[in-house]
LUMNU-654626 format. One line per 5 residues: number of its first residue (from 0); for each residue z, y, x negated of N, C-alpha, C. Coordinates in steps of 0.001 Angstrom, whole numbers, padded with zeros to 6 digits. Each point is the difference from the previous one (the first is absolute). Example, Ala and Ser with C-alpha at 12.3 -4.5 7.8 and 13.67 -1.06 7.14 Angstrom:
2
0	007800 -005690 -013190 000000 001190 000890 000000 001200 -000900 | -000720 001050 000350 000060 001190 -000820 000730 001090 000770
// end
This chain:
399
0	000000 -001192 -000849 000000 001192 000849 000000 001250 -000890 | -000887 000971 000304 -000055 001217 -000804 001256 000825 000204 | 000290 000874 -001001 001182 000859 000091 -000078 000923 001202 | -001213 000561 000278 -000124 000937 001119 000235 -000698 001331 | -000523 -001242 000149 000208 -000731 001258 001465 -000384 000161
5	000653 -000385 -001100 001413 -000358 000057 000838 001209 000429 | -000327 001180 -000589 000749 001208 000375 -000210 000321 001474 | -001231 -000164 000496 -000275 000273 001413 000805 -000932 000893 | 000054 -001277 -000358 000774 -000955 000791 001488 000345 -000034 | 000487 000435 -001170 001406 000389 -000110 000307 001177 000910
10	-000914 000972 000037 000205 001166 000859 000012 -000410 001469 | -000999 -000801 000394 -000119 -000345 001414 001163 -000855 000472 | 000630 -000734 -000927 001144 -000807 000373 001320 000737 -000065 | -000049 001275 -000392 001231 000771 -000154 000580 000321 001384 | 001261 -000359 000279 000554 000210 001347 000185 001461 000373
15	000027 000889 -000981 000229 001413 000287 -001206 000855 -000359 | -001186 -000577 000040 -001172 000795 -000343 -000216 001075 001061 | -000402 001205 -000411 -000172 001097 000962 -001228 -000207 000885 | 000054 000568 001182 -001148 -000077 000906 -000773 001320 000027 | 000676 001104 -000386 -000663 001307 -000010 000532 000805 -001175
20	-000905 000530 -000799 000396 000728 -001210 -000586 001402 000003 | 000744 000913 -000598 -000421 001386 -000149 000047 000324 -001492 | -001160 000282 -000579 -000106 000300 -001422 -000331 001478 -000164 | 000852 000713 -000706 -000116 001453 -000102 -000138 000402 -001463 | -000934 000889 -000267 -000108 000573 -001345 -000297 001485 000114
25	000422 000742 -001024 -000185 001444 000046 -001025 000495 -001001 | -000323 -000782 -001002 -000970 000444 -000996 -000392 -001166 -000886 | -000726 000319 -001061 -000608 -001026 -000833 000988 -000972 -000623 | 001201 000461 -000354 000926 -000855 -000740 000472 -001211 000803 | 000011 000079 001307 000637 -001027 000827 -000990 -000906 000728
30	-001274 000374 -000009 -000945 -000724 000828 -000217 -001431 -000504 | 000236 -000241 -001295 -000158 -001349 -000539 000967 -000994 000610 | 001256 000415 000211 000967 -000865 000680 -000519 -000381 001380 | -000505 001006 000738 -000476 -000273 001356 -001136 -001004 -000011 | -000861 000081 -001001 -001127 -000929 -000077 000477 -001431 -000197
35	000952 -000201 -000914 000540 -001342 -000249 000656 -000556 001260 | 000832 000828 000646 000684 -000442 001219 -000996 -000272 001121 | -001027 000849 000123 -001012 -000167 001051 -000686 -001365 -000124 | -000407 -000338 -001218 -000714 -001265 -000207 000842 -001193 000439 | 001281 000038 -000308 000822 -001171 000289 000532 -000014 001425
40	000138 001151 000595 000347 000034 001416 -001179 -000472 000848 | -001207 000293 -000459 -001198 -000468 000702 -000049 -001523 000026 | 000439 -000627 -001068 -000044 -001465 -000081 000913 -000675 001008 | 001035 000704 000456 000901 -000615 000981 -000272 000517 001410 | -001201 000603 000172 -000436 000485 001323 000976 001028 000573
45	000527 000838 -000854 000916 001061 000434 -000816 001218 000431 | 000425 000656 001071 -000634 001250 000410 000418 001093 -000992 | -000977 000722 -000539 000281 000968 -001055 -000539 001371 000366 | 000836 001001 -000151 -000426 001390 000112 000254 000690 -001335 | -001015 000715 -000504 000123 000730 -001260 000007 001493 000308
50	000965 000703 -000556 000128 001442 000239 -000054 000741 -001329 | -000865 000985 -000055 -000019 000932 -001126 000694 001287 000440 | 001010 000390 -000741 000823 001151 000375 -000460 001235 -000756 | -000151 001104 000724 -000312 001291 -000613 001002 001031 000506 | 000279 001006 -000800 000924 001044 000444 -000607 000821 001113
55	-001316 000176 -000050 -000712 000807 000993 -001301 -000721 000322 | -000301 -000152 001281 -001202 -000722 000412 -001279 000685 -000457 | 000105 001264 -000409 -001181 000706 -000514 -000290 -000354 -001455 | 000953 -000691 -000656 -000195 -000383 -001391 -000930 -001217 -000095 | -000703 -000129 -001125 -000831 -001203 -000179 000869 -001222 -000279
60	-000422 -001147 000471 000689 -001241 -000336 -000623 -000606 -001238 | 000386 -001234 -000296 -000617 -000681 -001135 -001477 -000241 000295 | -000830 000293 -000956 -001427 -000234 000169 -000302 -001498 -000155 | -001197 -000392 000420 -000420 -001385 -000171 -000003 -000373 -001483 | -000441 000960 -000845 -000023 -000255 -001443 001400 -000231 -000543
65	000989 000746 000514 001375 -000191 -000463 000533 -001369 000393 | -000282 -000427 001234 000472 -001320 000419 -000626 -001096 -000860 | -001295 000157 -000292 -000668 -000979 -000864 000586 000039 -001406 | 000342 001196 -000463 000577 000159 -001340 001286 -000791 -000142 | 000790 -000049 001075 001276 -000712 -000043 -000126 -001443 000474
70	-001254 -000464 000139 -000226 -001408 000303 000286 -000386 001436 | -000096 000969 000919 000354 -000266 001392 -001157 -000677 000730 | 000322 -001031 000783 -001037 -000746 000700 000094 000110 001518 | 001107 000564 000542 000083 000040 001467 -000980 001053 000534 | -000582 -000262 001174 -001073 000857 000511 000487 001394 000376
75	-000874 000964 -000195 000339 001391 000306 000316 000182 001478 | -000632 -000799 000857 000213 000131 001448 001404 -000428 000417 | 000719 -000696 -000885 001355 -000450 000340 001060 001056 -000300 | -000401 001157 -000547 000953 001022 -000451 000128 001099 001043 | 001245 000326 000348 000299 001155 000856 000601 001098 -000869
80	-000394 001232 000242 000547 001148 -000734 001097 000618 000864 | 001192 000135 -000561 001158 000496 000756 000670 001120 -000796 | 000386 001063 000698 000733 001090 -000640 001410 -000469 -000344 | 000509 000442 -001118 001301 -000450 -000486 001114 000237 001018 | -000045 001130 000690 001049 000332 000957 000043 -000977 001173
85	-001121 -000658 000284 -000089 -000924 001125 000331 -001439 -000382 | 000204 -000238 -001275 000116 -001377 -000471 001189 -000766 000592 | 001217 000548 000041 001108 -000774 000591 -000281 -000458 001424 | -000614 000868 000799 -000320 -000383 001385 -001029 -001125 000019 | -001003 000085 -000860 -001005 -001058 -000079 000639 -001337 -000338
90	000884 000031 -000964 000661 -001246 -000422 000840 -000572 001136 | 000784 000863 000658 000894 -000448 001066 -000773 -000584 001177 | -001190 000541 000271 -000784 -000446 001149 -000994 -001110 -000349 | -000041 -000399 -001266 -001028 -000954 -000438 000264 -001430 000467 | 001270 -000356 000208 000336 -001381 000334 -000153 -000950 -001177
95	-000115 000543 -001210 -000186 -000840 -001191 001306 -000671 -000397 | -000107 -001216 -000553 001194 -000647 -000549 -000041 -000054 -001528 | -001076 000582 -000592 -000041 000176 -001449 -000593 001366 -000297 | 000686 000768 -000843 -000421 001367 -000321 -000003 000176 -001517 | -001108 000471 -000530 -000036 000391 -001405 -000170 001503 -000086
100	000926 000658 -000704 -000032 001449 -000172 -000512 000335 -001398 | -001272 000268 -000108 -000585 000395 -001269 000039 001505 -000146 | 001208 000519 -000193 000246 001443 -000045 000861 000335 -001208 | -000021 001258 -000460 000939 000398 -001058 001440 -000276 000417 | 000864 -000235 -000994 001365 -000439 000276 000780 000894 000933
105	-000073 001315 -000188 000791 000902 000852 -000439 -000097 001454 | -001294 -000290 000231 -000488 -000135 001373 000422 -001339 000597 | 000053 -001033 -000823 000534 -001290 000469 001443 000175 000442 | 000782 000695 -000806 001411 000247 000306 000135 000743 001330 | -000787 001043 000190 000068 000798 001228 -000397 -000830 001223
110	-001086 -000768 -000116 -000473 -000769 001157 000971 -001107 000366 | 000566 -000672 -001007 000971 -001060 000299 001211 000563 000738 | 000441 001186 -000385 001112 000625 000719 -000408 000402 001409 | -001218 000515 000135 -000481 000437 001318 -000207 -001183 000942 | -000477 -001124 -000515 -000285 -001160 000855 001246 -000554 000675
115	001154 000275 -000553 001226 -000500 000628 000325 000746 001304 | -000806 001014 000313 000096 000625 001322 -000699 -000853 001055 | -000714 -001040 -000438 -000713 -000906 000905 000482 -001430 -000247 | 001275 -000290 000238 000575 -001303 -000391 -000690 -001198 000624 | -000410 000106 001246 -000626 -001157 000642 -001390 -000287 -000561
120	-000682 001047 -000486 -001364 -000167 -000506 -000038 -000675 -001360 | 001057 000171 -000778 -000023 -000541 -001366 000986 -001154 -000189 | 000582 -000476 001088 001047 -001023 -000111 -000477 -001244 -000736 | -001236 -000443 000270 -000531 -001214 -000624 -001128 000300 -000985 | -000127 001259 -000398 -001073 000423 -000894 000431 -000113 -001460
125	-000770 -000713 -000790 000206 -000017 -001448 -000681 001226 -000586 | 000744 000793 -000751 -000533 001211 -000622 -000089 -000227 -001503 | -001179 000214 -000546 -000222 -000197 -001432 -000621 001248 -000605 | 000228 000194 -001281 -000679 001047 -000752 -000093 -000460 -001448 | -000656 000799 -000842 -000161 -000399 -001394 -000161 001189 -000911
130	000103 -000250 -001282 -000189 001033 -001011 -001479 000075 -000362 | -000576 001214 -000041 -001434 000139 -000267 -000373 -000106 -001465 | 000953 000214 -000893 -000319 -000006 -001426 001261 000112 -000828 | -000194 000386 -001230 001101 000086 -000947 001006 001072 000412 | 001279 -000336 -000069 001082 000953 000222 000703 000217 -001342
135	000319 001237 -000320 000731 000240 -001245 001074 001046 000238 | -000399 001248 000158 001000 001037 000248 000497 000020 001442 | -000597 -000828 000861 000435 -000063 001402 000413 -001415 000378 | 000434 -000790 -000980 000252 -001409 000303 001112 -000187 001014 | 001125 000735 -000132 001109 -000189 000930 -000279 000673 001339
140	-000533 001218 -000028 -000317 000684 001257 -001041 -000780 000781 | -001064 -000422 -000689 -001038 -000782 000671 000535 -001285 000577 | 000914 -000637 -000716 000588 -001258 000470 000862 000225 001235 | 000890 000976 -000054 000935 000197 001112 -000696 000557 001235 | -001036 000799 -000182 -000785 000438 001153 -000566 -001201 000759
145	-000395 -001025 -000724 -000696 -001137 000613 000907 -001182 000325 | 001271 000091 -000311 000854 -001196 000022 000530 -000381 001384 | -000269 000818 001033 000578 -000288 001319 -001042 -000569 000961 | -000925 -000782 -000574 -000954 -000780 000794 000435 -001459 -000069 | -000823 -000901 000522 000335 -001431 -000063 -000557 -000662 -001259
150	-001247 000342 -000344 -000670 -000621 -001148 -000526 001103 -000912 | 000441 -000010 -001258 -000423 001009 -000979 -000820 -000698 -001082 | -001267 000409 -000129 -000950 -000688 -000864 -000128 000703 -001348 | -000013 -000781 -001054 -000039 000531 -001359 -001217 -000513 -000751 | -000522 000858 -000869 -001040 -000402 -000954 000577 -000119 -001404
155	001181 000579 -000216 000611 000135 -001323 001200 -000946 -000122 | -000073 -001047 -000825 001129 -000937 -000138 001282 000679 -000471 | -000122 001011 -000856 001181 000692 -000522 000706 000762 001117 | -000763 000748 000807 000591 000744 001112 000547 -000951 001059 | -000668 -001121 000189 000462 -001021 000952 001397 -000490 -000372
160	000213 -000305 -001266 001318 -000473 -000435 001052 001102 000123 | -000384 001217 -000364 000934 001132 000133 000391 000193 001461 | -000974 -000088 000907 000262 000198 001425 000962 -001048 000541 | -000214 -001235 -000356 000887 -001063 000498 001434 000226 -000461 | 000160 000460 -001224 001349 000249 -000513 000657 001187 000686
165	-000739 001095 000161 000590 001217 000561 000224 -000111 001507 | -000960 -000548 000721 000131 -000057 001454 001141 -000923 000426 | 000319 -000970 -000820 001109 -000902 000327 001351 000723 -000042 | 000036 001169 -000624 001254 000757 -000104 000233 000933 001188 | -001034 000214 000815 000128 000978 001082 000787 -000572 001176
170	000826 000843 000649 000760 -000453 001170 -000827 000096 001280 | -001281 -000343 -000086 -000928 000122 001115 -000955 -001191 -000011 | -000611 -000239 001148 -001045 -001011 000077 -001259 000568 -000650 | -000536 -000713 -000981 -001183 000486 -000710 -001093 -001067 -000011 | -001137 000380 -000571 -001200 -000826 000071 000111 -001281 -000806
175	-000766 -000993 000434 -000249 -001182 -000810 -001096 000361 -000996 | 000281 -000160 -001280 -000956 000374 -001049 -000953 -001158 -000275 | -001301 000301 -000022 -001026 -001028 -000214 -000936 000467 -001112 | -000128 -000802 -001037 -000933 000308 -001080 -001377 -000533 000413 | -000748 000843 000691 -001311 -000407 000516 -001080 000133 -001069
180	000138 000969 -000889 -001037 000259 -000994 -000973 001057 000485 | -000910 000376 -000865 -000930 001089 000285 -001148 -000430 000905 | -000195 000684 001133 -001148 -000311 000856 -001335 000228 -000709 | 000014 000822 -001048 -001235 000258 -000750 -000374 -001196 -000873 | 000994 -000792 -000399 -000252 -001117 -000903 000005 -001319 000772
185	-000945 -000109 000926 -000109 -001229 000793 -000422 -001167 -000880 | -000788 000311 -001023 -000445 -001011 -000951 000066 000598 -001406 | 000251 -000851 -000981 -000015 000445 -001401 -000955 -000917 -000753 | -001306 000324 000047 -000978 -000852 -000679 000145 000144 -001515 | -000403 -001008 -000747 000066 000106 -001463 -000943 001088 -000498
190	000407 000677 -001050 -000828 001035 -000617 -001207 -000651 -000661 | -001184 000483 000314 -001210 -000583 -000588 -000084 000352 -001482 | -000829 -000714 -000722 -000114 000195 -001447 -001200 000887 -000352 | -000314 000936 000877 -001072 000955 -000312 000392 000785 -001253 | -000916 000117 -000927 000342 000683 -001251 -000169 001516 000108
195	-000932 000454 000792 -000252 001433 000122 000256 000418 001441 | 000921 000915 000170 000321 000521 001334 -000318 001490 000022 | -000389 000506 001161 -000565 001347 000073 001025 001122 000005 | 001188 -000239 000613 000842 001132 000368 001344 000055 -000719 | 000444 001238 -000201 001413 000305 -000189 000426 000646 001312
200	000869 -000654 000735 000384 000490 001328 001249 000859 -000089 | -000035 001128 000684 001200 000825 000124 000410 000018 001466 | 001218 -000472 000298 000513 -000001 001371 000638 001364 000276 | -000655 000776 000829 000473 001365 000265 001122 000004 001025 | 001035 000761 -000277 001085 000261 000936 -000092 001458 000448
205	000020 000221 001303 -000182 001359 000502 001159 000929 -000333 | 001206 -000555 -000120 001176 000843 -000193 000639 -000141 -001380 | -000573 -000811 -000859 000567 -000198 -001333 -001133 000049 -001021 | 000007 001003 -000901 000920 001139 -000014 -000304 000969 001145 | 001031 000730 000399 -000141 000884 001149 -000476 001397 -000384
210	000384 000485 -001185 -000334 001371 -000397 -001441 000090 -000497 | -000581 001195 000105 -001352 000207 -000510 -000027 -000184 -001514 | 001055 000468 -000678 000063 -000163 -001459 -000027 -001482 -000375 | 000776 -000818 000703 000038 -001418 -000289 -001338 -000670 000234 | -000702 000403 001055 -001295 -000617 000306 -001073 000465 -000989
215	000099 001250 -000467 -000937 000463 -001030 000191 -000789 -001300 | 001265 -000222 -000371 000288 -000742 -001221 -000477 -001442 000137 | 000195 -000582 001172 -000462 -001375 000227 -001518 -000081 -000124 | -000701 000973 000574 -001464 000017 -000100 -000442 000124 -001460 | 000704 000804 -000782 -000335 000152 -001419 000148 -001341 -000722
220	001081 -000713 000305 000216 -001294 -000660 -001047 -001024 000425 | -000404 000050 001260 -001032 -000933 000460 -001333 000284 -000688 | -000286 001267 -000246 -001230 000353 -000723 000036 -000559 -001420 | 001151 000096 -000654 000149 -000566 -001353 -000153 -001516 000039 | 000617 -000624 001005 -000090 -001459 000131 -001453 -000433 000168
225	-000766 000754 000786 -001416 -000331 000185 -000759 000101 -001322 | 000355 000992 -000822 -000659 000151 -001302 000347 -001152 -000947 | 001205 -000517 000135 000424 -001113 -000856 -000734 -001294 000339 | -000581 -000063 001213 -000703 -001215 000447 -001381 000389 000536 | -000895 000433 -000875 -001317 000457 000464 -000846 -001100 000636
230	000356 -001250 -000268 -000766 -001114 000574 000533 -000434 001360 | 001008 000701 000520 000545 -000283 001326 -000139 001242 000886 | 000045 -000218 001293 -000099 001107 000956 001369 000243 000633 | 000464 001263 -000038 001261 000348 000655 -000211 000019 001505 | 000813 -000788 000711 -000120 -000120 001455 001303 000467 000640
235	-000063 001021 000829 001166 000472 000739 000112 -000800 001289 | 001068 -000774 000127 000242 -000747 001239 000871 000890 000880 | -000606 000584 001026 000675 000993 000835 000883 -000680 001043 | 001106 000646 000303 000851 -000503 001087 -000692 000215 001339 | -000614 001137 000158 -000773 000299 001209 -001015 001078 -000362
240	-001008 000144 000817 -000999 001037 -000243 000312 001216 000861 | -000684 001079 -000263 000223 001243 000739 -000188 -000224 001496 | 000967 000466 000783 -000067 -000127 001459 000651 -001253 000539 | 000328 -000969 -000872 000666 -001214 000453 001511 000188 -000034 | 000675 -000646 000945 001448 000129 000099 000698 -000881 -001029
245	001210 000420 -000380 000823 -000780 -000917 001431 000506 000099 | 000964 -000879 -000318 001387 000457 -000079 000192 000987 -001139 | -000893 -000054 -001000 000072 000888 -001159 -001320 000742 -000102 | 000013 001274 000377 -001227 000783 000040 -000199 000784 -001291 | -001240 000424 -000231 -000322 000816 -001169 -001023 001052 000401
250	000144 001203 -000569 -001017 001031 000183 -001259 -000424 -000750 | -001152 000312 000579 -001253 -000429 -000625 -000151 000535 -001423 | 000474 001234 -000243 -000162 000569 -001341 001008 -000560 -001005 | 000921 -000869 000482 000949 -000651 -000891 -000339 -001476 -000232 | -001124 -000430 000558 -000444 -001363 -000274 -000553 -000055 -001423
255	000271 -001096 -000678 -000314 -000072 -001423 -001498 000089 -000281 | -000829 -000544 000858 -001447 000096 -000215 -000436 001467 -000001 | 000584 000793 000900 -000321 001431 000074 000480 000716 -001262 | 001226 -000305 -000438 000551 000662 -001184 -000796 -000381 -001246 | -000380 -001276 -000120 -000785 -000426 -001147 -001348 000722 -000063
260	-000581 000241 001153 -001278 000716 000041 000179 001475 -000330 | 000995 000643 000617 000174 001441 -000144 000575 000385 -001360 | 000944 -000782 -000513 000701 000406 -001222 -000472 -000741 -001254 | -000535 -001206 000180 -000420 -000788 -001158 -001519 -000191 -000059 | -000700 000480 001044 -001452 -000121 000018 -000499 -001422 000091
265	000758 -000853 000656 -000362 -001419 000082 -000184 -000424 001458 | -001052 -000721 000230 -000221 -000614 001301 000417 -001460 -000095 | 000916 -000411 000857 000475 -001389 -000033 -000262 -000663 001343 | -000097 -001299 -000051 -000210 -000781 001223 001326 -000175 000723 | -000027 000175 001306 001188 -000170 000831 -000214 -001209 000907
270	000972 -000892 000019 -000087 -001214 000820 001040 000093 001105 | -000442 -000090 001238 000924 000123 001132 000034 -001270 000848 | -000368 -001116 -000621 000035 -001266 000722 001174 -000855 -000450 | -000067 -001274 000320 001019 -000953 -000418 -000265 -000375 -001458 | 000791 000546 -000912 -000281 -000179 -001437 000106 -001466 -000427
275	000688 -000816 000789 000128 -001409 -000385 -001336 -000732 000055 | -000959 000563 000720 -001329 -000621 000047 -000773 000226 -001294 | 000446 000951 -000827 -000677 000248 -001280 000941 -000285 -001169 | 001045 -000787 000244 001011 -000252 -001028 -000608 -000569 -001276 | -001018 -000857 000132 -000602 -000613 -001185 -000820 000985 -000818
280	-000295 001168 000564 -000755 001018 -000734 000915 000985 -000727 | 001320 -000163 000139 000953 000939 -000604 000505 -000554 -001327 | -000269 000729 -001075 000474 -000395 -001331 001506 000172 -000090 | 000477 001186 000380 001439 000235 000130 000205 001151 000966 | 001230 000139 000479 000322 001015 001004 001144 000874 -000493
285	-000006 001250 000432 001075 000932 -000339 000371 000803 001246 | 001203 000543 -000021 000466 000901 001046 001216 000729 -000562 | 000643 000791 000827 001260 000632 -000377 001145 -000679 000723 | -000200 -000243 001280 001062 -000609 000803 -000638 -000619 001224 | -000359 -001264 -000076 -000688 -000643 001120 000338 -001474 000058
290	000311 -000467 001201 000233 -001433 000202 -001231 -000816 -000387 | -001171 000638 000030 -001229 -000707 -000368 000045 -000508 -001433 | 000787 000636 -000875 000147 -000509 -001367 000634 -001387 000006 | 000977 -000201 000888 000622 -001317 000122 -000999 -001005 000580 | -000732 000426 001040 -000984 -000891 000620 -001049 -000441 -001020
295	-000509 000972 -000765 -001032 -000319 -000988 000539 -000932 -001078 | 001246 000213 -000404 000600 -000866 -001017 000128 -001433 000499 | 000391 -000153 001283 000081 -001345 000575 -001374 -000670 -000009 | -001056 000812 000154 -001373 -000515 -000044 -000511 -000137 -001436 | 000893 000150 -000974 -000303 -000171 -001426 -000910 001092 -000560
300	-000005 001169 000640 -000707 001158 -000548 000998 000796 -000837 | -000248 000220 -001280 000913 000827 -000789 000158 001380 000659 | 001231 000387 000272 000250 001221 000783 001164 000757 -000611 | -000162 001341 -000095 000972 000791 -000733 000221 001352 000658 | 001157 000579 -000312 000368 001320 000501 -000179 001021 -001118
305	-000588 001145 000343 -000224 001068 -000974 001140 001013 000102 | 000560 000380 -001129 001043 001031 -000026 -000669 001370 -000042 | 000419 000909 000899 -000603 001334 000018 000997 001090 -000373 | 001228 -000400 -000348 000963 000969 -000505 000521 000967 001029 | -000014 -000377 001280 000529 000871 001049 000992 -000788 000846
310	001170 000573 000210 000991 -000643 000857 -000284 000373 001448 | -000380 -000969 000774 -000352 000255 001390 001244 000008 000883 | -000005 000867 001000 001094 000042 000965 -000306 -000831 001243 | -001170 -000595 000033 -000378 -000797 001161 000833 -001275 000068 | 000543 -000337 001175 000737 -001266 000129 -000901 -001221 -000124
315	-001322 000219 000067 -000945 -001117 -000087 -000458 -000258 -001432 | 000486 000803 -000936 -000396 -000167 -001398 000782 -001155 -000622 | -000723 -001018 -000432 000651 -001158 -000628 -000436 -000141 -001451 | -000428 001121 -000615 -000480 -000083 -001381 001099 -000478 -000942 | 001263 000390 000271 001093 -000454 -000848 000195 -001522 000116
320	-000224 -000520 001193 000070 -001455 000176 -001012 -000693 -000899 | -001248 000472 000031 -001039 -000639 -000802 000292 000135 -001490 | 000623 001106 -000372 000402 000156 -001397 001050 -001036 -000379 | 000975 -000207 000883 001121 -000895 -000308 -000418 -001462 -000084 | -000983 -000395 000776 -000370 -001424 000002 -001197 -000298 -000904
325	-000424 001001 -000799 -000986 -000271 -001035 -001442 000282 000344 | -000274 000788 001050 -001375 000319 000365 -000537 001236 -000721 | 000886 000875 -000447 -000462 001281 -000524 -000730 -000157 -001331 | -001139 000685 -000111 -000783 000001 -001225 -000474 001433 -000294 | -000129 000295 -001292 -000673 001219 -000418 -001482 -000324 -000160
330	-000829 001045 -000006 -001442 -000234 -000022 -000438 -000803 -001216 | 000644 000260 -001146 -000354 -000744 -001205 000242 -001490 000133 | 001001 -000363 000822 000304 -001422 000203 -001130 -000716 000740 | -000797 000774 000735 -001055 -000596 000826 -001349 -000011 -000706 | -000009 000420 -001268 -001269 000079 -000731 -000021 -000887 -001230
335	001028 -000822 -000183 000077 -000842 -001186 -000962 -001174 000054 | -000115 -000711 -001121 -000946 -001137 -000062 000506 -001256 000703 | 001316 -000089 000200 000550 -001212 000610 -000257 -000012 001513 | -000244 -001170 000569 -000219 -000073 001460 001268 000373 000765 | -000201 000692 001104 001131 000403 000844 000400 -001166 000892
340	001295 -000103 000237 000514 -001087 000832 000837 000562 001146 | 000001 -000660 001167 000830 000469 001118 001479 -000127 -000323 | 000798 000860 000616 001446 -000013 -000205 000603 -001135 000826 | 000647 -000940 -000669 000513 -001194 000676 001094 000325 001004 | 000783 001084 -000246 001126 000310 000874 -000413 000486 001386
345	-001287 000205 000212 -000454 000401 001340 000456 -000986 001057 | 000029 -001285 -000353 000394 -001041 000952 001459 000104 000420 | 000816 000746 -000753 001401 000193 000389 000140 000979 001151 | -001067 000797 000261 000109 001076 000974 -001066 -000058 001089 | -000850 -000990 -000053 -000995 -000187 001056 -000390 -001468 000025
350	-000074 -000549 001193 -000373 -001406 000130 -001136 -000133 001013 | -000919 -000948 -000185 -001075 -000201 000971 000547 -000440 001363 | -000826 000125 000996 000363 -000359 001363 000390 -001472 000095 | 001140 -000257 000629 000481 -001369 000212 -000136 -000338 001481 | -001052 -000752 000340 -000254 -000321 001404 001111 -000855 000599
355	000712 -000750 -000843 001047 -000880 000508 001221 000768 000500 | 000069 001311 -000317 001131 000803 000472 -000218 000525 001415 | -001217 -000124 000508 -000307 000602 001306 000769 -000600 001175 | 000236 -001310 000071 000698 -000533 001180 001363 000636 000257 | 000750 000347 -001055 001302 000617 000245 -000128 001464 000402
360	-001182 000581 -000212 -000227 001399 000386 -000484 000090 001438 | -000983 -000825 000341 -000637 000069 001317 000731 -000930 000956 | 000996 000524 000657 000753 -000795 000977 000733 000935 000954 | 000306 -000533 001182 000823 000759 000949 001468 -000151 -000372 | 000810 000900 000490 001437 -000101 -000235 000554 -001243 000696
365	000901 -000735 -000640 000573 -001190 000646 000968 000351 001118 | 000568 001206 -000025 000900 000447 001070 -000133 001509 000168 | 000354 000525 001173 -000189 001431 000254 000750 000877 -001004 | -000604 001136 -000300 000601 000982 -000894 001195 000650 000700 | 001104 000113 -000702 001151 000672 000607 -000183 001514 -000080
370	000661 000715 000858 -000096 001455 000031 000700 000610 -001210 | -000663 000931 -000634 000579 000686 -001155 001041 001006 000467 | 001161 -000043 -000594 001091 000887 000391 -000135 001360 -000688 | 000544 001071 000628 -000133 001342 -000583 000488 000104 -001441 | 001094 -000669 -000338 000507 000109 -001366 -000964 -000628 -001007
375	-000818 -000986 000465 -000962 -000633 -000904 -001129 000966 -000373 | -000405 000848 000954 -000996 001021 -000328 000548 000961 -001050 | 001262 000366 000142 000626 000884 -000989 000060 -000679 -001370 | 000311 -001299 -000011 000050 -000735 -001263 -001393 -000096 -000638 | -001019 -000161 000824 -001369 -000054 -000528 -000339 001317 -000706
380	000326 001120 000641 -000297 001301 -000609 000788 000181 -001294 | 001231 -000504 -000014 000815 000089 -001208 -000633 -000835 -001117 | -000518 -001178 000342 -000656 -000856 -000992 -001206 000709 -000628 | -000795 000646 000840 -001183 000695 -000513 000410 001172 -000884 | 001014 000757 000422 000483 001120 -000812 000520 -000501 -001352
385	000710 -001112 000010 000507 -000578 -001250 -001153 -000475 -000882 | -001029 -000569 000621 -001164 -000469 -000759 -000696 001165 -000685 | -000118 001122 000699 -000621 001175 -000613 000803 000463 -001212 | 001311 -000025 000129 000862 000397 -001125 -000194 -000955 -001184 | -000118 -001301 000293 -000231 -000977 -001064 -001334 000257 -000703
390	-001037 000303 000790 -001307 000257 -000599 000015 001268 -000847 | 000694 001051 000477 000089 001231 -000787 000739 -000259 -001313 | 001082 -000778 000070 000760 -000317 -001210 -000849 -000810 -000972 | -000762 -000961 000533 -000851 -000823 -000850 -001048 000854 -000687 | -000600 000930 000758 -001034 000851 -000609 000578 000894 -001074
395	001226 000503 000216 000657 000844 -000999 000265 -000792 -001285 | 000484 -001225 000155 000304 -000845 -001163 -001291 -000418 -000709 | -001094 -000156 000760 -001255 -000520 -000528 -000825 001034 -000752 | 000468 001243 -000061 -000771 001052 -000682 -000169 -000291 -001483
// end
């Protein structure tokens, strides 16, 4: 019996399998989770509704190109666009017994508190959420914002272990932690033995570095890197293109391709698709602070972080993390005669998708949810405030 057929039989035989699911995402970072869940809920003949959340209905949603970029296979006709303010009512009236909240942590926290105003609607509903990428300066805040659901999904084994230890100390009911792995890494094919590859890929982050000075310096270094490898083509892998929505936006004149043209006189190729489809064409990859460096390393692509000499105030900046675990390189390090190798420690902080973890995620509650008491809401807010203090202290010590 094939693994896929065995998993399908296991799902269909599950006594608490859901009959109706609601999958919600707010932007590019979370849509991959919804795709994985959609595929497996379809196998058990579950009714599925997919909701894309926007702050304002006049805003653009994810484009077809963006969904393809993140490897999404569910049909566009299955997606409903809902304003953020209307979301709690939609959830309460959905009749779903499985809910995935693909939203930023603070919004997950707010919605979970709001949903308790509809106790009968969520009594048997399993609520799940997950981390979209690497957490560093927001590890505790991000964790505690998301910890009051039923199932909390992790891509990072290190954060998973930290969460299990910390959440066990709380005087509150908290999530079951599941190391599901990265929805982006559904497969990890062996690296081919092609001797000549076309690209040096740069994974662009819209908010890191955030300052114009930092982005100018980064563009200067990329121009030098291109000169060091005249037989390769510098490829900017964009998070999104102009006019497309993202949790992390960038002004068009601050995009690196624009800066390289205006300040360095260089025209570079920009790739806005699923970069994993061209993984075999990438000689090595660089960035400043991107989870894609971990993904590429797992795919055996040598991947490194460039130091730009600027201390970022962005909570999404994880450049210090990459420095600490051995990803940081100076330009001279990337031009030597020795072959570049991927950083082995990437596997400590990102793991491929584990399909065998899905049965414990996709299930109805075995018994009705009890009503949350007023003092528990106060304790939740105290936990989040304490987490913020921990993150601020960590950032101060980490300077």
